[in-house]
N, C-alpha and C positions, 0 to 999 in steps of 0.2 A: 509410467504414470502411477501415482499413488492416490488412494482415496481414503477418506476418514473411515476408521474401523474401530468400533468399540468391542471389547472382549466378548465373544459369543454372539456378536451381531454381524449381519452381512455388511459389506462396504457401503458407505454413504455415497451416493451419486446424485446429481441434480435430477429431480423429478420434474419432467415437463408435463404439466396438467392441461390437457386440451380445454380450451375455453377460458383458462385463467393464466395463460402464458404471455399475455401482453403486459409489458412492464409499465408501471405507473409510479409517479413521484410520491414521496411521503406527503400526507396531507399538510397543507400550509408550508410546503417546501417551495421556496422561490429563490431566484437569483439574489434578491435583497437579503434573504436569510444567510445565504452563502457568503455574500460580501461582508455582512455584519460579523460572521464567525471569523473570517479572515482578518478583518480590522481589529477584532478583539484578541486575536492570538498574538502572543509575543514571541520574540526570539528566545530560544533556549541555547545557552552557551556553556562550554566546558571551562573549567578553571585553567588559566594558562600554565604551561609547564615551566620548569626553571629557565628554559631558553626562550620562553615567550610564545610558544606555539599553542594555538587553541582553535576551536571550531564552534560554529553556531548553526542551528537548524531552525528554519521558520516555515510555517504553513503559508503558502502563497495563493493568490487567486487561481482558480482552476485554469489550467492551460488549455489553449485552443488546439494544442498539439495532440493529435490522436495517439492513444496509447500504442497503437501498432503502426504508426507512420514511419516512413523511411526504412522499411524493411524490418522493423522490430517484431520479434515474435516471442512467444512464451518460452520460458526455460525448459530444457528437456525434463527437469524434475518437477514440472508443474503438476499440481493435484488434478485439476480439470481446467479446460479453457473456459473462461467466463463467456457468457452469451454475448452476441453482437450488441444488444441493447445496452449492455453495461458500458460500452465505450461512449455512449451518448450521455451518461449521467452527469459528467463534468461538475462535480462538487455537490450534486444533489443525491440524496438516498433514493434509489429507484429499485423497485422489486416486483415480484409476483408472489403467489401464495407460498412457493417453496424456494425462492431465490431472492437475494438482495445484494445490491452492489453500490459502491460509491467510488468514483475516480477523483482523486485530488492531486494537488501539486505541493512539492516541498523545494526549498532552496537550502543547500548545504554550503556554508562559506567557511573557508579556512583563513586564518590570519596569524600574524606574528607581531608581538609588541616588544619594541626595543627602546629603552630610555623614554618610556611613556608614549611613544609614537606607534600607533596601530597601522599595520600595512596588510591589506588583503593579499593572500598568496594563492587563492583559487576559489572556484565556485562551481557547483554542480546543480543543474535544474533537473528535478525528478518528477516522474509520474508515479503515483501509488494507487494500486487497485485493491480495494477491500471487497472480497466476495464471499458470501455465506450461502450455503445451500443445504437442502435436506430432502427428505422423502416423507410424505404423510404417513407411511406405514412403519417408520422407524422412529425411535425416541432420540436420535442423535442428529445434531446439526454440525456441519463441517464449516470451517472458516479458513480462508487462505488470503495471504497478502502478497502482492507482486510489486516489486520496486524496479524502476528503470530510469537511468539517467539519459536524457535525450540531448543534453548539451552541457558544456562546461569547459573548464580550463584549469591548469595549474595543479597544486597540491590536492585539491578537493577530489580530483579523479583518481587519486591513490587510496581513497577511502574504501572501507568494506562495510557491508550491511549485515546486521544480525538482529535477533530479537528473541523475545520470550512471550509466552501466552500468560495472561493473568485473567482472573475471573472474580465476579462478585455474585452475591445472592445464592440461589439454590443450584446454580450450574455446577457441573463436575467436569473437570478436564480429563479426557481419556488419553490424549497424546498431544505433543507439541514439538515442533522442530523448526528452527530457523538458524542453522549454523552459519558462521561467518562466511560471507562470499564477497569477492571483489565487486566494486561498483561498476568497473569497466568490464567489457567493452560497452560503448554507448549503444543505446537502443536494443539492449538485451535485458531480459527480466531475470532478477533474482527472486525466487519464490519460496515462501514459507507455506507449506501445505500439510494437511493431516497425514499422518503415517499410516 
């Protein structure tokens, strides 16, 4: 297990604060807001290759599929296990004083275009867990992302997942790592966690 660590600072681990560890939704957060965000999101697609292969990613309505259903478990390289209440967020931002979580859904679709005819060659349905945590005694916040395909078929299941951390404002990035990992097997998480 790894945890967020700033140079010269102790590791960042989630601080459970008695009396303030009941998760609550972000003010004005509702299912309607989640549905509006999903409706407003558009599909992002790659440019087809010379032989017509391409892929699209879209944010979808929060899945009723539990992140840990059907035997799914966190990857061995997980930073920390998100708290149980994180599983219930289903598209809403939910948090405590020192932890915040959002569970969302993505659909990854692969296709091939030949002579102007687009044919879907695969699709993967994924759950994404965004989890940030900190400690009131430390100036550092850790953020990790977990991705798991819970269903799919075809070429989409041959995909890999990777990423990079970006920031804005006065934040400073101490570390980031989300090396490329295969999307398969189903119901297993690929994790980007602080080093």
